[in-house]
ROKOLSE-459569 format. One record per residue (C-alpha): x, y, z; residue number from 1; residue in one letter. Coordinates in nm, 3 decimals, padded with zeros to 5 digits, always signed. Layout:
BEGIN
<site <X; Y; Z>; NUM; 'A'>
...
END
This chain:
BEGIN
<site <+00.784; -00.613; -04.261>; 1; 'M'>
<site <+01.095; -00.785; -04.082>; 2; 'I'>
<site <+01.268; -00.527; -03.875>; 3; 'M'>
<site <+01.627; -00.492; -03.845>; 4; 'S'>
<site <+01.836; -00.399; -03.527>; 5; 'R'>
<site <+01.859; -00.047; -03.656>; 6; 'V'>
<site <+01.471; -00.044; -03.724>; 7; 'Q'>
<site <+01.403; -00.173; -03.360>; 8; 'V'>
<site <+01.608; +00.101; -03.221>; 9; 'A'>
<site <+01.419; +00.371; -03.409>; 10; 'E'>
<site <+01.104; +00.210; -03.254>; 11; 'L'>
<site <+01.253; +00.267; -02.910>; 12; 'F'>
<site <+01.342; +00.610; -02.999>; 13; 'E'>
<site <+00.999; +00.693; -03.094>; 14; 'A'>
<site <+00.873; +00.511; -02.786>; 15; 'A'>
<site <+01.102; +00.748; -02.593>; 16; 'S'>
<site <+01.000; +01.070; -02.748>; 17; 'A'>
<site <+00.639; +00.978; -02.724>; 18; 'G'>
<site <+00.647; +00.880; -02.359>; 19; 'G'>
<site <+00.522; +00.518; -02.419>; 20; 'Y'>
<site <+00.656; +00.160; -02.369>; 21; 'A'>
<site <+00.652; -00.108; -02.631>; 22; 'I'>
<site <+00.450; -00.381; -02.500>; 23; 'P'>
<site <+00.602; -00.744; -02.509>; 24; 'H'>
<site <+00.366; -01.049; -02.500>; 25; 'F'>
<site <+00.480; -01.420; -02.448>; 26; 'N'>
<site <+00.295; -01.682; -02.663>; 27; 'H'>
<site <+00.262; -02.050; -02.587>; 28; 'S'>
<site <+00.156; -02.186; -02.966>; 29; 'D'>
<site <+00.038; -02.058; -03.281>; 30; 'F'>
<site <-00.326; -01.959; -03.182>; 31; 'W'>
<site <-00.249; -01.715; -02.896>; 32; 'D'>
<site <+00.048; -01.572; -03.133>; 33; 'M'>
<site <-00.221; -01.508; -03.386>; 34; 'S'>
<site <-00.450; -01.349; -03.117>; 35; 'A'>
<site <-00.148; -01.128; -03.005>; 36; 'I'>
<site <-00.081; -01.003; -03.366>; 37; 'A'>
<site <-00.432; -00.926; -03.468>; 38; 'E'>
<site <-00.467; -00.734; -03.118>; 39; 'A'>
<site <-00.184; -00.528; -03.222>; 40; 'A'>
<site <-00.297; -00.465; -03.558>; 41; 'Q'>
<site <-00.647; -00.352; -03.440>; 42; 'E'>
<site <-00.475; -00.117; -03.203>; 43; 'S'>
<site <-00.215; +00.007; -03.440>; 44; 'K'>
<site <+00.045; -00.059; -03.198>; 45; 'A'>
<site <+00.406; -00.189; -03.219>; 46; 'P'>
<site <+00.469; -00.482; -03.004>; 47; 'I'>
<site <+00.718; -00.773; -02.929>; 48; 'F'>
<site <+00.587; -01.109; -02.969>; 49; 'I'>
<site <+00.811; -01.354; -02.772>; 50; 'A'>
<site <+00.851; -01.715; -02.677>; 51; 'C'>
<site <+01.035; -01.907; -02.382>; 52; 'L'>
<site <+01.285; -02.168; -02.464>; 53; 'P'>
<site <+01.026; -02.395; -02.324>; 54; 'K'>
<site <+00.808; -02.331; -02.638>; 55; 'V'>
<site <+01.099; -02.378; -02.851>; 56; 'I'>
<site <+01.150; -02.735; -02.676>; 57; 'D'>
<site <+00.782; -02.806; -02.726>; 58; 'A'>
<site <+00.727; -02.697; -03.106>; 59; 'I'>
<site <+01.054; -02.650; -03.266>; 60; 'G'>
<site <+01.263; -02.352; -03.363>; 61; 'I'>
<site <+01.245; -02.415; -03.730>; 62; 'E'>
<site <+00.854; -02.393; -03.719>; 63; 'K'>
<site <+00.845; -02.085; -03.468>; 64; 'L'>
<site <+01.083; -01.899; -03.677>; 65; 'G'>
<site <+00.899; -01.980; -04.008>; 66; 'A'>
<site <+00.555; -01.863; -03.851>; 67; 'V'>
<site <+00.713; -01.570; -03.686>; 68; 'G'>
<site <+00.868; -01.473; -04.012>; 69; 'K'>
<site <+00.513; -01.477; -04.184>; 70; 'I'>
<site <+00.340; -01.294; -03.896>; 71; 'T'>
<site <+00.590; -01.013; -03.918>; 72; 'M'>
<site <+00.583; -00.984; -04.302>; 73; 'E'>
<site <+00.200; -00.991; -04.304>; 74; 'Q'>
<site <+00.147; -00.741; -04.009>; 75; 'S'>
<site <+00.063; -00.379; -04.092>; 76; 'K'>
<site <+00.214; -00.275; -03.781>; 77; 'T'>
<site <+00.561; -00.324; -03.634>; 78; 'P'>
<site <+00.621; -00.670; -03.479>; 79; 'I'>
<site <+00.927; -00.805; -03.339>; 80; 'I'>
<site <+00.973; -01.163; -03.270>; 81; 'Y'>
<site <+01.187; -01.217; -02.965>; 82; 'H'>
<site <+01.340; -01.503; -02.776>; 83; 'L'>
<site <+01.281; -01.436; -02.407>; 84; 'D'>
<site <+01.481; -01.538; -02.094>; 85; 'H'>
<site <+01.738; -01.766; -02.272>; 86; 'C'>
<site <+02.022; -01.884; -02.061>; 87; 'H'>
<site <+02.179; -02.046; -02.338>; 88; 'N'>
<site <+02.374; -01.877; -02.588>; 89; 'A'>
<site <+02.370; -02.158; -02.847>; 90; 'D'>
<site <+01.985; -02.144; -02.844>; 91; 'I'>
<site <+02.028; -01.747; -02.900>; 92; 'C'>
<site <+02.247; -01.824; -03.216>; 93; 'F'>
<site <+01.992; -02.087; -03.320>; 94; 'A'>
<site <+01.703; -01.831; -03.288>; 95; 'A'>
<site <+01.887; -01.567; -03.469>; 96; 'I'>
<site <+01.965; -01.842; -03.767>; 97; 'D'>
<site <+01.600; -01.915; -03.779>; 98; 'N'>
<site <+01.445; -01.579; -03.819>; 99; 'G'>
<site <+01.418; -01.425; -03.462>; 100; 'Y'>
<site <+01.507; -01.043; -03.500>; 101; 'N'>
<site <+01.545; -01.000; -03.137>; 102; 'S'>
<site <+01.681; -01.253; -02.853>; 103; 'V'>
<site <+01.727; -01.199; -02.474>; 104; 'M'>
<site <+02.033; -01.376; -02.339>; 105; 'I'>
<site <+01.973; -01.392; -01.951>; 106; 'D'>
<site <+02.300; -01.470; -01.775>; 107; 'A'>
<site <+02.196; -01.264; -01.460>; 108; 'S'>
<site <+02.231; -01.564; -01.250>; 109; 'H'>
<site <+02.608; -01.549; -01.313>; 110; 'S'>
<site <+02.869; -01.312; -01.167>; 111; 'S'>
<site <+02.879; -00.960; -01.324>; 112; 'L'>
<site <+03.200; -01.063; -01.510>; 113; 'K'>
<site <+03.036; -01.396; -01.646>; 114; 'E'>
<site <+02.714; -01.207; -01.738>; 115; 'N'>
<site <+02.928; -00.963; -01.948>; 116; 'I'>
<site <+03.128; -01.246; -02.124>; 117; 'E'>
<site <+02.814; -01.415; -02.228>; 118; 'T'>
<site <+02.604; -01.129; -02.326>; 119; 'V'>
<site <+02.910; -00.994; -02.531>; 120; 'K'>
<site <+02.942; -01.343; -02.713>; 121; 'K'>
<site <+02.557; -01.311; -02.806>; 122; 'V'>
<site <+02.584; -00.935; -02.901>; 123; 'V'>
<site <+02.877; -01.010; -03.145>; 124; 'Q'>
<site <+02.703; -01.282; -03.329>; 125; 'Y'>
<site <+02.355; -01.105; -03.312>; 126; 'A'>
<site <+02.484; -00.764; -03.413>; 127; 'H'>
<site <+02.670; -00.897; -03.727>; 128; 'A'>
<site <+02.332; -01.040; -03.834>; 129; 'R'>
<site <+02.142; -00.738; -03.774>; 130; 'G'>
<site <+01.953; -00.887; -03.471>; 131; 'V'>
<site <+01.851; -00.694; -03.156>; 132; 'H'>
<site <+01.987; -00.807; -02.807>; 133; 'V'>
<site <+01.849; -00.774; -02.458>; 134; 'E'>
<site <+02.021; -00.866; -02.128>; 135; 'A'>
<site <+01.936; -00.868; -01.747>; 136; 'E'>
<site <+02.104; -00.706; -01.466>; 137; 'I'>
<site <+02.012; -00.798; -01.090>; 138; 'G'>
<site <+01.783; -01.113; -01.053>; 139; 'Q'>
<site <+01.410; -01.095; -01.117>; 140; 'I'>
<site <+01.225; -01.331; -00.900>; 141; 'K'>
<site <+01.068; -01.623; -01.090>; 142; 'S'>
<site <+00.984; -02.007; -00.981>; 143; 'A'>
<site <+00.880; -02.065; -01.330>; 144; 'G'>
<site <+00.998; -02.109; -01.681>; 145; 'D'>
<site <+01.184; -01.784; -01.686>; 146; 'E'>
<site <+01.428; -01.936; -01.455>; 147; 'G'>
<site <+01.436; -02.069; -01.116>; 148; 'N'>
<site <+01.532; -01.723; -00.921>; 149; 'T'>
<site <+01.352; -01.784; -00.583>; 150; 'V'>
<site <+01.503; -01.468; -00.435>; 151; 'I'>
<site <+01.504; -01.114; -00.593>; 152; 'S'>
<site <+01.831; -00.956; -00.634>; 153; 'G'>
<site <+01.798; -00.586; -00.719>; 154; 'K'>
<site <+02.015; -00.425; -00.992>; 155; 'A'>
<site <+02.276; -00.151; -00.902>; 156; 'T'>
<site <+02.309; +00.153; -01.121>; 157; 'A'>
<site <+02.691; +00.084; -01.155>; 158; 'D'>
<site <+02.660; -00.293; -01.259>; 159; 'D'>
<site <+02.411; -00.198; -01.547>; 160; 'A'>
<site <+02.623; +00.084; -01.656>; 161; 'R'>
<site <+02.932; -00.136; -01.670>; 162; 'V'>
<site <+02.732; -00.435; -01.843>; 163; 'L'>
<site <+02.606; -00.195; -02.121>; 164; 'V'>
<site <+02.932; -00.026; -02.169>; 165; 'K'>
<site <+03.122; -00.350; -02.189>; 166; 'E'>
<site <+02.891; -00.542; -02.402>; 167; 'T'>
<site <+02.708; -00.310; -02.644>; 168; 'G'>
<site <+02.386; -00.454; -02.567>; 169; 'V'>
<site <+02.062; -00.295; -02.699>; 170; 'D'>
<site <+01.829; -00.314; -02.411>; 171; 'A'>
<site <+01.846; -00.386; -02.046>; 172; 'L'>
<site <+01.592; -00.567; -01.830>; 173; 'A'>
<site <+01.649; -00.417; -01.475>; 174; 'V'>
<site <+01.565; -00.589; -01.156>; 175; 'A'>
<site <+01.384; -00.302; -00.957>; 176; 'F'>
<site <+01.140; -00.501; -00.754>; 177; 'G'>
<site <+00.923; -00.675; -01.023>; 178; 'S'>
<site <+00.890; -01.042; -01.011>; 179; 'E'>
<site <+00.753; -01.321; -01.272>; 180; 'H'>
<site <+00.417; -01.477; -01.223>; 181; 'G'>
<site <+00.134; -01.390; -01.001>; 182; 'F'>
<site <+00.225; -01.180; -00.712>; 183; 'Y'>
<site <+00.147; -01.305; -00.365>; 184; 'T'>
<site <+00.189; -00.954; -00.220>; 185; 'H'>
<site <+00.159; -00.594; -00.332>; 186; 'K'>
<site <+00.432; -00.519; -00.603>; 187; 'P'>
<site <+00.705; -00.278; -00.447>; 188; 'E'>
<site <+00.881; -00.123; -00.715>; 189; 'L'>
<site <+01.201; +00.083; -00.655>; 190; 'D'>
<site <+01.162; +00.387; -00.871>; 191; 'F'>
<site <+01.452; +00.561; -00.730>; 192; 'E'>
<site <+01.680; +00.282; -00.838>; 193; 'L'>
<site <+01.520; +00.294; -01.172>; 194; 'L'>
<site <+01.605; +00.639; -01.197>; 195; 'R'>
<site <+01.952; +00.601; -01.107>; 196; 'Q'>
<site <+01.975; +00.337; -01.379>; 197; 'V'>
<site <+01.822; +00.545; -01.633>; 198; 'R'>
<site <+02.078; +00.834; -01.566>; 199; 'Q'>
<site <+02.365; +00.611; -01.642>; 200; 'V'>
<site <+02.236; +00.368; -01.906>; 201; 'V'>
<site <+02.190; +00.515; -02.266>; 202; 'P'>
<site <+01.985; +00.204; -02.394>; 203; 'V'>
<site <+01.604; +00.118; -02.351>; 204; 'P'>
<site <+01.517; -00.028; -02.002>; 205; 'L'>
<site <+01.266; -00.320; -01.969>; 206; 'V'>
<site <+01.012; -00.412; -01.710>; 207; 'L'>
<site <+00.984; -00.773; -01.658>; 208; 'H'>
<site <+00.700; -00.938; -01.469>; 209; 'G'>
<site <+00.422; -00.704; -01.569>; 210; 'G'>
<site <+00.134; -00.935; -01.479>; 211; 'T'>
<site <-00.020; -00.793; -01.149>; 212; 'G'>
<site <+00.151; -00.459; -01.130>; 213; 'I'>
<site <-00.116; -00.191; -01.097>; 214; 'P'>
<site <-00.172; +00.021; -01.395>; 215; 'E'>
<site <-00.054; +00.360; -01.236>; 216; 'E'>
<site <+00.275; +00.178; -01.134>; 217; 'D'>
<site <+00.339; +00.052; -01.484>; 218; 'V'>
<site <+00.269; +00.417; -01.613>; 219; 'R'>
<site <+00.495; +00.552; -01.345>; 220; 'R'>
<site <+00.776; +00.327; -01.443>; 221; 'A'>
<site <+00.731; +00.438; -01.805>; 222; 'I'>
<site <+00.753; +00.782; -01.692>; 223; 'D'>
<site <+01.079; +00.689; -01.541>; 224; 'N'>
<site <+01.249; +00.555; -01.832>; 225; 'G'>
<site <+01.095; +00.191; -01.896>; 226; 'I'>
<site <+01.052; +00.158; -02.258>; 227; 'R'>
<site <+00.931; -00.212; -02.292>; 228; 'K'>
<site <+00.699; -00.389; -02.055>; 229; 'V'>
<site <+00.668; -00.770; -02.042>; 230; 'N'>
<site <+00.370; -00.989; -01.996>; 231; 'V'>
<site <+00.344; -01.331; -01.990>; 232; 'G'>
<site <+00.158; -01.502; -01.722>; 233; 'T'>
<site <-00.151; -01.277; -01.779>; 234; 'H'>
<site <-00.168; -01.394; -02.150>; 235; 'I'>
<site <-00.112; -01.770; -02.066>; 236; 'R'>
<site <-00.364; -01.790; -01.800>; 237; 'C'>
<site <-00.618; -01.590; -01.994>; 238; 'T'>
<site <-00.552; -01.828; -02.298>; 239; 'Y'>
<site <-00.582; -02.159; -02.085>; 240; 'I'>
<site <-00.874; -02.037; -01.884>; 241; 'G'>
<site <-01.061; -01.926; -02.225>; 242; 'A'>
<site <-01.025; -02.275; -02.373>; 243; 'V'>
<site <-01.146; -02.444; -02.059>; 244; 'K'>
<site <-01.441; -02.214; -02.044>; 245; 'Q'>
<site <-01.527; -02.292; -02.443>; 246; 'A'>
<site <-01.489; -02.661; -02.388>; 247; 'I'>
<site <-01.717; -02.672; -02.099>; 248; 'E'>
<site <-01.968; -02.463; -02.269>; 249; 'E'>
<site <-01.960; -02.578; -02.624>; 250; 'M'>
<site <-01.859; -02.945; -02.543>; 251; 'G'>
<site <-01.589; -03.160; -02.675>; 252; 'T'>
<site <-01.713; -03.226; -03.006>; 253; 'Q'>
<site <-01.706; -02.880; -03.112>; 254; 'T'>
<site <-01.440; -02.789; -03.356>; 255; 'H'>
<site <-01.116; -02.681; -03.238>; 256; 'T'>
<site <-01.131; -02.361; -03.460>; 257; 'A'>
<site <-01.436; -02.278; -03.296>; 258; 'D'>
<site <-01.297; -02.333; -02.951>; 259; 'I'>
<site <-00.986; -02.145; -03.041>; 260; 'M'>
<site <-01.179; -01.850; -03.176>; 261; 'A'>
<site <-01.335; -01.784; -02.843>; 262; 'F'>
<site <-01.008; -01.822; -02.671>; 263; 'A'>
<site <-00.831; -01.577; -02.918>; 264; 'K'>
<site <-01.094; -01.313; -02.843>; 265; 'D'>
<site <-01.039; -01.340; -02.478>; 266; 'Q'>
<site <-00.657; -01.302; -02.526>; 267; 'V'>
<site <-00.702; -01.011; -02.767>; 268; 'K'>
<site <-00.909; -00.821; -02.487>; 269; 'T'>
<site <-00.625; -00.869; -02.245>; 270; 'V'>
<site <-00.342; -00.765; -02.497>; 271; 'V'>
<site <-00.556; -00.454; -02.576>; 272; 'K'>
<site <-00.576; -00.354; -02.239>; 273; 'Q'>
<site <-00.190; -00.396; -02.200>; 274; 'W'>
<site <-00.143; -00.176; -02.525>; 275; 'I'>
<site <-00.350; +00.097; -02.375>; 276; 'K'>
<site <-00.149; +00.062; -02.037>; 277; 'T'>
<site <+00.166; +00.114; -02.205>; 278; 'C'>
<site <+00.023; +00.401; -02.397>; 279; 'R'>
<site <+00.133; +00.243; -02.713>; 280; 'A'>
<site <-00.192; +00.278; -02.899>; 281; 'D'>
<site <-00.143; +00.664; -02.938>; 282; 'G'>
<site <-00.464; +00.734; -02.754>; 283; 'K'>
<site <-00.402; +00.669; -02.392>; 284; 'S'>
END
């Protein structure tokens, strides 16, 4: 089924009541998208499947929206198709018009006032069409496709409170020490800051940069209010590495479907591990 904004909010309410987070996985094409969806169904877990604007540029928003719609309709477990780290409101509008039922408008690189103004525009457009919106407060370090944010800038509880109050956004990514991509040092999450934000923000909080964070820290973040955990780099690198391994072992004359079947199995294993880490399978 294709979930409305109200139904997505209900999923988050269930996650809050159950003490788990909804896992979010970034895909690069239709093969890994399929693997992520299959793993979620086999685990009986709700998930977000997401893509960055880079993937839209490479494949096309109409194709992605169409396949996202089919994936959601055919799934026996809740899947939300999400646009991740979009810095352009017009692309958010286009995603909404092409069937995405959740978008992230990331204006965290701007001043708080500009961030609020940009988020508010997307929220007004999205909510009128029953679409869920995520924003970001603080700056989550990244040198990749999420945005060239080379220095982390932690959020403040007051800025988080003001942004949510002024925009009516549905979920909030909080910069509290996580980073996108592989860590070059031990992740240092500011759990006290997370608790402060949780006390003043009424919407679900999102952890970005899940790749490389120890399981115990992810679960501690969930215990302190995180309701969505984003994983991208781990999925992409597993996928690329598995394709490389399959070609090396099977040869270049092997059919693409056989190469990709091997790669999908590797991706599914990682997705299922993260679902368990987030306690979203009801067993962990």
